C-alpha positions in Angstrom: 82.7 -30.5 0.7 80.7 -28.2 2.9 80.8 -28.6 6.7 77.4 -29.7 8.0 77.7 -27.2 10.8 79.3 -24.1 9.1 78.8 -24.7 5.4 81.6 -23.3 3.3 82.9 -21.1 6.2 85.3 -21.4 9.1 82.7 -20.2 11.5 79.1 -19.1 11.8 77.5 -16.7 14.3 73.8 -17.1 14.9 71.7 -14.4 16.5 68.3 -15.3 17.8 65.4 -13.2 16.4 64.4 -12.3 19.9 67.9 -11.0 20.5 67.6 -8.8 17.4 64.2 -7.6 18.6 66.0 -6.5 21.8 68.4 -4.6 19.7 65.6 -2.9 17.8 64.0 -2.1 21.1 67.1 -0.3 22.1 67.1 1.7 18.9 63.4 2.6 19.6 64.4 3.7 23.1 67.2 5.8 21.6 64.4 8.1 20.5 64.7 9.9 23.8 68.1 11.3 22.7 68.3 13.9 20.0 71.9 13.2 19.3 71.6 9.4 19.1 73.6 8.0 16.2 70.9 5.4 15.4 67.3 5.4 16.5 63.8 4.4 15.6 60.8 6.7 15.8 58.1 6.4 18.4 55.9 9.1 16.8 55.9 11.0 13.5 53.9 13.4 11.4 53.9 12.7 7.6 52.4 14.1 4.5 50.7 11.6 2.2 49.5 12.0 -1.3 51.7 14.9 -2.2 53.5 15.0 -5.6 57.1 14.2 -5.1 58.1 16.8 -7.7 56.5 19.4 -9.9 56.1 18.3 -13.6 59.6 18.4 -15.2 62.9 18.4 -13.5 63.3 21.8 -11.8 66.2 20.9 -9.5 66.6 22.3 -6.0 64.2 25.2 -6.5 61.4 22.8 -7.5 62.1 20.7 -4.4 62.1 23.8 -2.3 58.7 24.7 -3.7 57.5 21.2 -3.0 58.5 21.6 0.6 56.6 24.9 0.8 53.6 23.0 -0.7 53.9 20.5 2.2 53.2 23.4 4.5 50.3 24.7 2.5 49.3 21.6 0.4 46.4 23.2 -1.4 48.3 26.2 -2.6 48.6 26.7 -6.4 51.9 27.7 -8.0 50.5 31.2 -8.7 49.5 31.5 -5.1 53.0 30.3 -3.9 54.7 32.7 -6.3 52.6 35.7 -5.2 53.3 34.8 -1.5 57.0 34.5 -2.1 57.5 37.5 -4.2 55.6 39.7 -1.8 57.5 38.6 1.2 61.2 38.7 0.2 63.7 41.4 -0.6 63.7 42.8 -4.2 66.8 41.0 -5.4 65.4 37.6 -4.2 62.0 38.5 -5.7 63.6 38.9 -9.1 65.3 35.5 -8.8 62.1 33.9 -7.8 60.2 35.4 -10.8 63.0 34.2 -13.0 62.9 30.6 -11.7 59.1 30.4 -12.1 59.5 31.7 -15.7 61.8 28.8 -16.5 59.1 26.2 -16.2 56.0 28.3 -16.8 52.7 28.1 -15.3 51.5 24.7 -14.1 47.7 24.5 -14.0 46.3 23.3 -10.7 43.1 21.3 -10.9 41.0 20.3 -8.0 41.9 16.8 -6.9 39.4 14.0 -7.7 37.1 13.3 -4.7 38.7 9.9 -4.1 42.2 11.5 -3.8 44.0 10.7 -0.5 46.1 13.7 0.4 46.7 15.1 3.9 48.7 14.7 7.1 48.9 11.5 9.1 50.2 11.4 12.7 51.6 8.1 13.7 52.4 6.4 17.0 54.9 3.6 16.4 55.7 0.7 18.7 59.1 -0.9 18.9 59.7 -3.0 15.7 60.3 -6.7 15.6 61.8 -8.8 12.9 61.1 -12.1 11.0 62.9 -13.8 8.2 61.6 -15.7 5.3 62.9 -19.3 5.7 66.3 -19.5 3.9 66.3 -15.9 2.9 69.6 -14.2 2.4 68.3 -11.0 0.8 65.0 -10.1 2.6 63.8 -9.3 6.1 60.3 -8.5 7.3 59.8 -5.7 9.8 56.7 -5.8 12.0 55.6 -2.6 13.7 52.4 -1.8 15.6 51.0 1.6 14.5 48.2 3.9 15.6 47.4 6.7 13.1 45.2 9.7 13.0 44.6 11.0 9.5 43.7 14.7 8.7 42.6 15.0 5.0 43.2 18.1 3.0 40.1 20.0 2.0 38.2 18.4 -0.9 40.0 15.0 -0.5 38.9 11.6 0.7 38.9 10.6 4.4 40.5 7.3 5.5 38.8 4.5 7.5 39.0 4.9 11.3 40.6 3.8 13.5 44.0 3.0 11.9 45.4 0.5 14.4 47.2 -2.6 13.5 50.5 -4.1 12.4 52.4 -2.9 9.4 54.4 -5.8 7.8 57.1 -4.4 5.6 59.6 -6.6 3.7 62.9 -4.9 3.0 65.4 -6.1 0.4 69.1 -6.0 1.4 71.6 -5.9 -1.4 75.4 -6.1 -0.9 77.5 -3.5 -2.7 81.0 -4.3 -1.6 81.4 -2.7 1.9 77.9 -1.1 1.6 74.4 -2.3 2.2 71.5 -1.1 0.1 68.2 -1.4 2.0 65.0 -0.7 0.2 61.3 -1.7 0.7 60.0 -4.5 -1.5 58.5 -3.5 -4.9 56.0 -6.3 -4.5 52.7 -5.1 -3.0 52.0 -8.5 -1.4 55.1 -8.0 0.7 53.9 -4.8 2.4 50.7 -5.4 4.3 48.6 -3.9 7.0 46.9 -6.3 9.5 44.2 -4.6 11.7 44.2 -5.3 15.4 41.2 -7.3 16.7 38.3 -5.0 17.7 39.3 -2.2 15.4 36.2 -2.9 13.3 37.9 -2.4 9.9 36.4 -4.2 6.9 38.5 -6.0 4.3 38.0 -3.1 2.0 39.1 -0.6 4.7 42.2 -2.8 5.3 43.1 -2.8 1.6 42.8 1.1 1.5 45.0 1.5 4.5 47.5 -1.1 3.2 47.8 0.9 0.0 48.6 4.0 1.9 51.2 2.2 4.0 52.9 1.1 0.8 52.9 4.6 -0.5 54.2 6.0 2.8 57.0 3.4 3.1 58.1 3.8 -0.5 57.9 7.6 -0.7 58.7 8.7 2.8 61.3 6.2 4.0 64.4 7.1 2.1 67.0 4.4 3.1 70.4 5.5 1.9 73.2 2.9 1.4 74.8 1.9 4.7 78.5 2.1 4.8 79.7 -0.8 6.9 82.3 0.2 9.6 85.9 -0.6 9.0 86.5 -4.2 10.1 82.8 -5.1 10.1 83.0 -8.9 10.2 79.8 -9.8 8.4 78.9 -9.5 4.8 76.1 -12.0 4.3 73.2 -13.5 6.3 70.6 -16.3 6.1 67.4 -16.9 7.9 67.1 -20.2 9.7 64.2 -21.8 11.6 60.6 -20.7 12.0 58.5 -18.8 14.5 60.1 -17.9 17.9 63.0 -20.2 17.2 64.2 -18.2 14.2 67.8 -17.1 14.0 70.0 -15.0 11.7 73.1 -16.9 10.5 76.1 -14.7 9.8 79.2 -16.4 8.3 82.5 -15.5 10.0 86.1 -15.7 8.9 88.1 -16.7 11.9 91.6 -16.9 10.5 91.9 -13.2 9.6 89.9 -10.0 9.5 88.9 -10.2 5.9 85.2 -10.8 5.1 84.3 -14.4 4.5 83.8 -15.8 1.1 81.5 -18.7 0.3 78.0 -19.7 -0.5 75.7 -18.6 2.4 73.1 -21.1 1.2 75.5 -23.8 2.4 74.7 -22.9 6.0 71.7 -25.0 6.9 72.0 -26.1 10.6 70.2 -24.2 13.3 72.3 -24.7 16.5 71.5 -21.6 18.6 69.1 -23.3 21.0 67.5 -20.9 23.5 70.6 -18.7 23.8 70.9 -15.2 22.5 73.7 -16.0 20.2 76.0 -19.0 19.3 79.3 -19.4 17.5 80.0 -22.6 15.6 83.6 -23.4 14.6 84.2 -26.0 12.0 86.4 -29.0 12.8 88.6 -28.1 9.8 89.4 -24.8 11.4 89.9 -26.3 14.8 92.4 -28.8 13.3 94.3 -25.9 11.7 94.5 -24.3 15.2 95.8 -27.6 16.6 98.3 -28.1 13.7 101.3 -26.8 15.7 100.4 -29.3 18.5 100.1 -32.0 16.0 103.4 -31.2 14.4 105.0 -31.2 17.9 103.5 -34.6 18.7 104.7 -36.0 15.4 108.3 -35.5 16.6 107.6 -37.5 19.8 110.1 -40.5 20.3 110.6 -42.7 23.3 112.8 -45.7 24.1 111.7 -48.3 26.6 112.6 -51.8 27.8 110.2 -54.7 27.8 110.7 -57.8 29.9 109.7 -60.7 27.6 111.3 -63.4 29.8 113.1 -63.1 33.1 116.4 -63.2 31.3 115.3 -61.4 28.1 114.9 -57.6 28.2 114.8 -56.1 24.7 114.9 -52.3 24.2 112.2 -50.7 22.0 112.2 -47.4 20.0 108.8 -45.8 19.8 108.0 -43.3 17.0 104.7 -41.5 16.0 103.4 -42.2 12.6 100.3 -40.0 12.6 98.3 -37.6 14.8 94.7 -36.7 14.3 91.7 -35.0 16.0 88.4 -36.9 16.0 85.2 -35.0 16.9 82.5 -37.0 18.7 79.2 -36.0 20.2 80.3 -34.4 23.5 84.1 -34.9 23.2 87.2 -34.7 21.1 89.7 -37.5 20.8 93.4 -36.7 20.2 94.6 -39.9 18.5 98.3 -40.6 18.3 99.3 -43.7 16.2 102.8 -45.1 16.3 105.0 -48.1 16.2 107.7 -49.7 18.4 110.7 -51.5 16.9 113.7 -53.3 18.4 117.0 -54.6 17.1 116.7 -57.8 19.0 116.0 -60.5 16.4 113.8 -62.6 18.6 111.7 -59.8 19.9 108.3 -58.9 18.2 107.6 -55.4 16.7 104.5 -53.4 17.6 103.2 -51.6 14.5 99.6 -50.7 15.5 100.0 -48.7 18.7 97.2 -46.2 19.4 97.3 -43.6 22.2 93.9 -41.9 22.6 93.4 -38.8 24.8 89.8 -37.8 25.2 89.0 -34.2 26.0 85.8 -32.5 27.1 85.4 -28.7 26.7 84.7 -26.4 29.6 83.6 -22.8 29.1 84.1 -20.6 32.1 84.3 -16.8 32.2 84.5 -16.6 28.4 87.6 -18.9 28.5 87.6 -22.3 26.9 89.4 -25.1 28.8 90.4 -28.5 27.5 90.8 -30.6 30.7 92.9 -33.7 29.8 92.5 -36.2 32.5 95.0 -39.0 32.9 92.2 -41.6 33.3 90.9 -40.6 29.8 94.2 -41.5 28.2 94.1 -45.1 26.7 96.8 -47.1 25.0 96.3 -50.2 22.8 98.7 -52.4 20.7 101.3 -52.8 23.4 102.0 -55.5 26.0 101.0 -54.6 29.5 104.5 -54.4 30.7 105.2 -51.4 28.4 101.9 -49.5 28.7 102.9 -47.7 31.9 106.2 -46.5 30.5 104.6 -45.2 27.3 101.7 -43.6 29.3 104.1 -41.6 31.4 105.9 -40.3 28.3 102.6 -39.6 26.5 101.3 -37.6 29.4 104.5 -35.5 29.6 104.3 -34.8 25.8 100.6 -34.0 26.0 101.1 -31.5 28.9 103.9 -29.8 26.9 102.1 -29.6 23.5 98.5 -28.9 24.5 98.7 -25.4 26.3 99.9 -23.5 23.1 96.9 -25.0 21.2 94.4 -24.0 23.9 95.9 -20.5 24.1 95.6 -20.1 20.3 92.0 -21.4 20.3 91.0 -19.0 23.0 92.5 -16.2 21.1 90.4 -17.1 18.0 87.3 -17.3 20.1 88.0 -14.0 21.8 88.5 -12.4 18.4 85.2 -13.9 17.2 83.4 -12.6 20.3 85.0 -9.2 19.9 84.0 -9.0 16.2 80.4 -9.7 17.2 80.5 -7.1 19.9 82.0 -4.6 17.5 79.2 -5.2 15.0 76.6 -4.8 17.7 78.2 -1.6 19.1 77.5 0.0 15.7 73.9 -0.1 16.8 74.0 -0.3 20.6 77.2 1.0 22.3 76.2 -0.5 25.6 75.8 -4.1 24.2 77.8 -6.7 26.1 78.6 -10.2 24.7 79.4 -13.1 27.0 79.5 -16.9 26.7 77.6 -19.1 29.1 79.2 -21.4 31.6 79.2 -25.1 31.1 80.9 -28.3 29.8 80.4 -30.3 26.6 79.4 -33.3 28.6 76.3 -31.5 29.6 75.2 -30.4 26.1 74.8 -31.4 22.5 74.1 -29.7 19.2 70.3 -29.6 19.8 70.4 -28.5 23.5 71.0 -25.0 25.0 74.1 -25.6 27.1 77.2 -23.4 26.9 79.4 -25.6 24.8 78.7 -28.6 22.5 81.0 -30.8 20.5 79.6 -32.4 17.4 81.3 -34.6 14.7 81.4 -31.4 12.6 82.9 -28.9 15.1 82.3 -27.0 18.3 79.3 -24.8 19.3 79.7 -22.1 22.0 76.5 -20.3 23.2 76.1 -17.1 25.0 73.9 -14.1 25.7 73.9 -10.4 24.9 72.9 -7.7 27.3 72.4 -4.1 26.4 70.9 -0.8 27.5 68.6 -0.9 30.5 65.1 0.1 29.8 63.5 3.4 30.7 60.1 3.7 32.2 57.0 4.8 30.2 57.2 8.4 29.0 53.8 10.1 29.6 52.8 13.2 27.7 49.2 14.6 27.5 48.3 17.6 25.5 45.3 19.4 24.2 44.7 19.2 20.5 42.2 20.0 17.7 41.5 23.5 19.0 41.1 22.3 22.5 38.4 19.8 21.7 40.4 16.7 22.5 43.5 15.3 24.3 46.3 13.6 22.6 48.8 11.0 23.8 50.7 10.9 20.6 54.0 11.5 22.4 53.2 9.0 25.2 55.2 5.9 24.6 57.0 2.9 26.1 60.7 3.0 25.2 61.5 -0.3 23.5 57.9 -1.4 23.7 54.3 -0.9 22.7 51.1 0.5 24.2 48.2 -2.0 24.3 45.6 0.2 25.9 45.2 3.7 27.3 43.0 4.3 30.4 41.8 7.9 30.5 40.1 9.4 33.6 38.8 12.8 34.2 36.8 14.8 36.8 33.5 16.3 36.0 32.0 19.2 38.0 28.4 20.3 38.2 27.7 24.0 38.0 30.1 26.9 38.3 30.2 28.1 41.9 30.1 24.9 44.0 31.8 22.6 41.4 34.8 22.0 43.7 32.4 20.2 46.1 30.9 17.9 43.4 33.7 16.5 41.3 33.1 13.0 40.0 35.7 10.7 38.5 34.9 9.1 35.2 37.0 6.9 33.0 37.2 5.2 29.6 39.5 2.7 28.0 40.9 3.3 24.5 42.8 0.6 22.6 42.8 1.9 19.0 43.3 5.7 19.2 45.7 8.1 20.9 43.3 11.0 20.5 40.6 11.2 23.1 37.7 13.6 22.5 37.2 15.9 25.4 34.1 14.8 27.5 31.3 17.3 27.7 31.6 17.5 31.5 35.3 18.6 31.5 35.9 22.2 32.5 39.0 24.3 33.2 38.9 22.9 36.8 39.1 19.3 35.6 42.1 17.1 36.0 42.8 14.7 33.1 44.8 11.6 33.9 46.2 8.9 31.6 47.4 5.4 32.5 48.9 3.1 29.9 49.3 -0.7 29.8 51.6 -2.5 27.4 54.7 -4.5 26.9 58.4 -3.8 26.8 61.2 -5.7 25.1 64.3 -6.0 27.2 67.8 -6.0 25.7 68.0 -9.8 25.8 64.7 -10.0 23.8 62.4 -11.1 26.6 59.1 -9.3 26.8 57.6 -8.0 30.1 54.3 -6.3 30.9 54.5 -2.6 31.7 52.0 -0.2 33.2 52.7 3.5 33.3 51.2 6.5 35.1 49.0 7.8 36.1 50.2 11.1 34.5 47.8 13.9 35.1 47.0 17.0 33.1 46.3 19.5 35.8 44.8 22.9 34.9 47.2 25.8 34.5 45.2 28.8 35.8 47.3 31.2 33.9 49.2 34.3 34.8 46.8 36.5 36.7 49.5 39.0 37.7 53.2 39.7 36.9 54.7 39.4 40.3 57.7 37.3 41.2 56.4 34.0 42.6 59.0 33.8 45.4 57.8 37.0 47.0 54.5 35.7 48.4 52.6 32.4 48.0 49.7 33.5 45.7 48.1 30.2 44.6 44.8 28.5 44.0 44.2 24.8 45.0 43.5 21.9 42.7 41.0 19.5 44.3 40.6 15.8 44.6 37.2 14.7 43.3 34.5 12.7 45.1 34.7 14.9 48.2 32.3 13.6 50.9 30.3 16.0 52.9 32.3 15.2 56.0 35.7 15.6 54.3 38.1 18.2 55.7 38.8 20.5 52.8 42.5 20.7 53.4 42.7 16.9 53.0 41.0 17.2 49.7 43.6 19.5 48.1 45.8 17.8 45.6 48.1 20.8 44.8 48.6 24.5 45.0 49.1 26.2 41.6 50.7 29.7 41.3 48.9 32.4 39.4 52.0 34.7 39.2 53.9 35.2 36.0 57.2 33.3 35.5 57.5 34.3 31.8 56.6 37.6 30.1 53.0 38.0 29.1 52.1 37.9 25.5 50.0 40.7 24.0 47.0 38.4 23.8 44.1 39.1 26.1 43.4 36.4 28.7 40.5 36.9 31.1 39.5 39.6 33.6 40.0 38.6 37.2 38.1 39.8 40.2 39.8 39.0 43.6 37.4 39.2 46.5 38.4 39.1 50.2 35.0 38.4 52.0 34.1 39.3 55.5 34.0 35.6 56.6 32.2 36.5 59.8 29.2 37.9 58.0 26.1 35.8 57.7 26.2 35.9 53.9 29.8 36.6 53.0 29.3 36.6 49.3 26.0 38.4 49.1 27.4 41.7 47.8 29.6 39.9 45.3 26.7 38.0 43.9 24.4 41.0 43.6 27.1 43.1 42.0 27.7 40.5 39.4 24.0 40.2 38.8 23.7 44.0 38.2 26.7 44.4 35.8 25.7 45.0 32.2 28.7 43.3 30.5 27.7 39.8 31.4 29.2 38.3 28.2 32.7 39.5 29.2 35.1 36.9 30.3 35.5 37.0 34.1 37.0 34.8 36.7 36.3 35.4 40.4 38.8 34.3 43.0 37.4 34.3 46.5 40.3 34.4 49.1 39.2 32.9 52.4 41.0 33.5 55.7 43.9 31.2 56.5 42.7 28.1 58.3 39.3 28.1 56.6 40.0 24.8 54.8 40.5 23.1 58.2 36.7 22.9 58.3 34.6 20.2 56.8 32.8 20.5 53.4 29.3 20.6 54.9 30.4 23.6 57.1 32.1 25.6 54.4 29.5 24.8 51.8 26.8 26.0 54.3 28.3 29.4 54.4 27.7 29.9 50.7 24.0 29.1 51.2 22.4 28.2 47.8 23.7 30.6 45.3 25.0 28.3 42.6 22.4 29.1 40.1 22.7 32.8 40.7 26.5 33.0 40.2 27.2 34.4 36.7 31.0 33.9 36.6 33.6 31.2 37.1 34.5 30.9 40.8 37.7 29.7 42.3 38.1 29.3 46.1 41.5 29.7 47.7 42.9 30.4 51.1 45.2 33.2 52.3 48.2 30.9 53.0 50.9 32.8 54.9 48.9 36.0 54.2 50.4 35.9 50.7 47.2 37.2 49.0 46.5 40.0 51.5 50.1 41.2 51.4 50.3 41.2 47.6 47.1 43.3 47.4 47.8 45.3 50.6 44.4 44.4 52.1 43.8 45.5 55.6 40.0 45.7 55.7 37.3 43.2 54.9 35.5 42.8 52.6 37.9 44.1 49.9 37.6 43.9 46.1 40.4 44.1 43.5 40.1 43.9 39.7 42.8 42.9 37.2 41.8 43.3 33.6 42.4 40.9 30.7 45.8 42.6 29.9 47.0 41.8 33.4 46.8 45.3 34.6 45.6 46.1 38.2 42.7 48.6 37.6 40.5 48.9 40.7 40.4 48.3 44.4 37.7 48.9 47.0 38.0 48.2 50.8 35.0 47.7 52.9 31.6 46.8 51.4 31.3 48.5 48.0 27.7 47.8 47.6 26.3 46.0 44.6 25.9 49.2 42.5 29.5 50.3 43.0 30.8 46.9 42.2 28.7 46.6 39.1 29.7 50.0 37.8 33.4 49.2 38.3 33.0 46.0 36.4 31.2 47.7 33.5 33.9 50.4 33.3 37.1 48.3 33.5 36.2 44.9 32.1 37.8 44.2 28.7 36.3 42.1 26.0 38.3 38.9 26.1 37.8 35.2 25.2 36.2 32.8 27.6 38.6 31.3 30.1 40.4 28.4 28.6 43.2 26.9 30.6 45.9 24.6 29.3 47.5 21.8 31.2 50.5 22.5 33.4 53.8 22.0 31.8 57.4 22.3 33.0 60.3 23.8 31.1 61.6 20.3 30.6 59.4 17.5 29.2 59.5 13.7 29.7 62.3 12.3 27.5 64.4 15.4 27.8 67.6 15.9 29.7 67.1 17.5 33.1 69.0 20.9 33.5 72.1 20.4 35.5 72.2 22.2 38.8 74.5 22.6 41.8 73.2 23.3 45.3 73.8 22.9 49.0 71.4 21.1 51.3 70.3 22.2 54.8 73.2 20.2 56.3 75.7 22.3 54.2 76.5 19.3 52.0 77.3 20.3 48.4 75.6 18.5 45.5 75.8 18.5 41.7 73.0 16.8 39.7 75.4 15.4 37.0 77.3 13.5 39.7 74.2 11.4 40.4 74.2 9.8 36.9 73.8 6.0 37.1 71.0 6.2 39.7 67.4 7.1 39.6 66.8 10.6 41.1 63.6 12.1 42.4 63.4 15.9 42.5 60.6 17.3 44.6 59.5 21.0 44.9 57.5 21.9 48.0 56.3 24.5 50.4 56.2 24.1 54.1 52.6 25.5 54.4 51.1 23.2 51.8 49.3 20.1 53.1 49.7 18.1 49.8 53.4 19.0 49.9 53.8 17.5 53.3 51.9 14.3 52.2 54.2 14.0 49.2 57.3 14.4 51.4 56.0 11.6 53.6 55.5 9.4 50.6 59.0 10.1 49.4 60.4 9.3 52.8 58.8 5.9 52.8 60.2 5.3 49.3 63.6 6.5 50.4 63.6 4.3 53.5 62.5 1.2 51.6 65.1 1.6 48.8 68.1 2.1 51.1 71.5 2.6 49.4 70.2 1.1 46.2 67.0 3.0 46.0 66.4 6.3 44.3 68.1 9.5 45.4 65.5 11.9 46.7 66.2 15.7 46.9 63.5 18.1 47.9 63.7 21.9 47.1 61.8 24.2 49.5 60.5 27.2 47.7 59.4 29.2 50.7 61.0 32.3 52.2 61.3 30.9 55.8 64.3 28.6 56.3 62.9 27.6 59.7 60.1 25.7 57.7 62.7 23.3 56.5 64.0 22.4 60.0 60.5 22.1 61.4 59.4 19.9 58.5 62.4 17.6 58.8 61.8 17.0 62.5 58.0 16.7 62.1 58.2 14.1 59.3 61.5 12.5 60.2 63.0 13.2 56.8 66.4 11.7 56.1 67.0 12.8 52.5 68.5 16.2 51.5 66.4 19.3 51.8 67.4 22.4 49.9 66.4 26.0 50.6 65.5 27.4 47.2 64.4 30.7 48.7 64.1 32.6 45.4 63.0 29.5 43.5 66.1 29.7 41.4 66.1 25.9 40.7 62.3 25.7 40.6 62.1 28.5 38.0 64.9 26.7 36.0 62.6 23.7 35.8 59.4 25.8 35.2 57.7 24.8 38.5 54.4 26.5 39.2 52.7 23.7 41.1 53.3 22.7 44.7 54.2 19.9 45.1 55.8 18.8 41.8 57.9 15.6 41.7 59.9 14.5 38.7 61.8 11.3 38.2 65.1 11.3 36.4 66.5 8.0 35.0 70.1 6.9 35.4 71.0 8.8 32.2 69.7 12.1 33.6 66.6 12.1 31.4 63.1 13.1 32.8 60.9 10.0 32.5 57.9 11.0 34.7 56.4 14.2 36.1 53.8 14.2 38.8 51.9 17.4 39.6 50.5 17.4 43.1 50.1 14.6 45.6 48.5 11.4 44.2 47.7 8.8 46.9 47.1 5.2 45.9 43.3 5.8 46.3 43.5 8.6 43.7 44.7 6.4 40.8 42.3 6.1 37.9 39.5 3.6 38.7 38.9 0.5 36.6 36.9 1.7 33.6 33.2 0.9 33.5 32.1 -1.4 30.7 29.5 1.0 29.4 32.1 3.8 29.2 34.6 1.7 27.2 35.4 3.5 23.9 
């Protein structure tokens, strides 16, 4: 007869569904590691609607052609053949012709207009699980998706936006020591549920659901899973409903073989609110106690009973039976016996019962069975004999019980280790531990550590696993520069609920740095954000996300990430080592008031020197102008020269280099020096300052004004000191400007992206202390790259010092790399700002170049595993965070 607690099995492990969701979240987080043994995707790009194979069975060559067709989906076989034959060596060309001849020409017809064929880009949240009640062969996976569909030419589009929950039922079949996992063949078991507010009609939802089914069945190839050697589970059953669901896994406790029995016999949900629970049947517990029972059956005792003051018969006590009785909250060890005597007038005692009641205590993963003397009772004996028998029974109990307790703990330890081994197949960091408590405090329906029931014992515990990483932010331009994408922005082990975009719009070309305005929009259903019309190459694009994250124990917490900003990369104006001189242009904070000091409005300094070899592509022509700042109209000659040049359609950027200290003035003062020339200025204008004379030394300028020209190939072609006059300047521009595309500047990027492992470096700080980055694993590390002359760098160092001081020994490790030539700048800055974290003199920017740093300051956060989880370009005070989106701008 099946045990009410464990069915046909010696034991049963139950895992809460929330605990399994925590495990799935860990697999989702594993997406940051290229070499992770098991992981779930956070983003993907898939082809949909392609034929899986050309007509007929053409083997590997046909599959290879199909893969080429994935790259160029609209290509006919004739077109592919022509391309291939014309591009390969003669011997390979003959083989290709031969292979094509084997299956002849397959006519290609235009697809019907309703055909869905194209590329879909997916953003996937961490998956969750549910179980059909009583199921032992099906599980349902739930995953939130956002998708962007790009149809092939001549094929149908898909409804927009694709945002909702994919519900996919998988069938799990057991093939000996292998599991075969495949999506359900029933359409009703693979569904798409749109998110509220997506605006999808029922017909739209049906179309998307059909494509989800096709994608799952055609693109998810789930191979048989070979269970690891010694894997303790061979069957499962879903119990409970809603958030109280659990996965029941039968367990064989007596040896390592897989359990046999009918999994449908397991019907009791006993996990409570714990992460996992182990139930052990009373039948198995009795088998563990059998040596103790056998020992007690041999118990004998002689004692004397005083019947009358002159009559003292001697009795011989023997055990007739020993049994364990399981109650709610306790276990009774019941010893039955009889006492006989040879005295003819003395009575015999045939129904003696010695009962020892135990409670169970679970402490530090060890089970204790405290046997208190006051819980030992004796019936069926005269009072004069009870004390003598009690003393003997206690002595026998204390001798026989410890081996049983030791054997029971060994079995429980084995069961826990088997569970841990099974979990380690998915999450090597998973840790399994029982809760603390006593059976007197719990019962089968509660959530305490240990419970005794009439059918056996329940032990409950929790599972911990990998710590969660912070949100990984990634913003890129897409669709020929017409939009931004956050496809690769994600919350490890979680999901994004909304994306808050903010950007800066500038009015006009020349004075745009004085008139930047922050705007924002909230997007819930799409990860692609069309570029607003007011965005220019000067604009900063920022993204902040809000969502949830599932911890290793299955609990869900709210998460907000960012803001990560897409700062403009002004490109490589010249091929000069960046560590020779500081040749930079500033990135500005928006919403600059008229009374603002310009230096306080600089967010970062961005280098325009080359760190990588230039490509052969043309970029833009660059005019560098050093004005006579003391003149009444310092830009008058520049403006008139630009007005007189004939090649006005040629791409040109003008960098005006102002004297060092100019940006200490207020906006109204500096702006007044330009007078009102905004409408007259025919080129893009960048204003910068001659920090540490880096610009004037690089261009060897000794007289003002001076004018220098670098063409679109990056070649220095013209220089004129003193006032050239408008005509001379115009003629030089007409002669040396090269036709080139309009300036288009991508966002700054490092050599290492969020989610990637940070390059390991060794270095020595300004106190001569050696460091190695790999020795800091296990702690959060903040790497900062700064210059002593840069105001935003000094602000960022102050912010990091406050963070360092608040965190103490348990806070993040902060290390700041000074990329300037002057070592004295480090000492002065440490004293000025009271810095207590390591400062490193990176004079030739060896470490900065290894990381691809071209923005000052740049701060990157490394998690405890050495992975980059956030990059911040420039200084971002709290007031500069994206504002709350305006309702009328919500997308």
